[in-house]
N, C-alpha and C positions, 0 to 999 in steps of 0.2 A: 578796291572799283570789280574785281573779281567778286567779293559777295557782291554785290549792289547788282549787277548783271546776271548773276546763277540767284537775286532771290528776286527778277519781278523780268527783264525781258528773258531770259530763257525761262520762268513762270508760265511765258507769258509761249512761247516758243513763239519767240519771231530767231529765224536765223538767218542773221547776224548775231546772235548773242549766245549762239551753238560756237557760228567760225568765231566769233570774238573769246572767248574762252580756249578756244583746241588749236589756231596762230603762235597764240604766246607760250603756250606749256610743251611744246612741241619750238618755235623759238629760245625755250629756254635749258626745254632739255639738252636741244641740240652744239648750244654754245657751252653749257657748264662742264656737256660730258666730252666734247669736246679742247680742252680747257686740262679738264679734270685728265684725258689720257697723254696731253702732251710735258704733265706733271706730275706723270705718273703715279698717278691714284686715282687708281682702281676703284677699290676703297669706294671711293665719291660717288662714283659711276653706280658699283655694284648694291652699296648700302643704302645711299643716300637720291639718286638720281634716277633709275629703274621703283622703291618706291610710292613713289607723285605723279608716276606715269598712268602706275598699271591702277590704281589707288581711283584718280580722277580719269584714268582716260579709259578705260572699260564701260562706269556708267555712258560717256560721251558718247560714244562712237557706242555702245543699242538704244540711245540714245536721235541718235542718228536716224532714222526715220518718220521718224511725231517730227523733228527740223524737216525735209528733206517734202514732206509731203503738200507740206504747207501754200 
């Protein structure tokens, strides 16, 4: 689903597509990191969760102005 959203609506700069990528990513990061921390799996937060947040988060934040102008 994420690939479809990125390939078509995101490319068309549809505002909902930007939000459809941002909010699930933040929800996943929050839930997974919280559960990992509660179970003492800090390595999962640092090594696994932060990387996708940075890799996908930076470009997403960088494209915000293009979507919010539309």
